[in-house]
C-alpha positions, 0 to 999 in steps of 0.5 A: 481788926485785932491789932493795930499798926505800931507808929514811931515818930522818926527823926531825920538828921543831916549826915555828918559832913554832908554829902555833895549836893545837900546843903544845909537849907535842904537838910533843914527842909527835909528835917522839918517834914514830919515823918512816920514808921508804920510797922505792920506785923503778922498780927494785922498783915495776916494775909494779902486780903489784909493789904487794903487796910494797910494801904489806908493807913499809909494814905492816911498820914500821907494825907495829914503831910507826913511822909511814911516808912512802912515795915512789914513783917512776913504773912501769919505763919510764912516765917515759921513755914520757911524755917521748917523748910530750911530745916528739911535741907540744912542748918546753914545760918546765912542760907537760912536767913536768905530763905527766911527773908523772902517772906518779908520780901513777898509782903513788902512787894505786895503792899508796894504794888497795893500802894 
């Protein structure tokens, strides 16, 4: 495999003035669980064919008892193609951002389905 998923430790802190229903005991319980953030960029998530490898990475952490946050980029080349498509129709920033975000939405939805 050309790249590897980046791993980040996540520190979870209870919100200031704890929300209704959140007690000190439940906040401490959540904080004591190990959590990891996995970033799957387009160097490892090139196409949908790479999803099984990403699923293995997620489940590996889950089997170790860790809570997982998975962050994905668009598949390789998708962001550039979406920017080019946006330029064909104009340069309005919000509309361009909305279109480009569909690349990440696609890969995130497919990973969620694969899990």
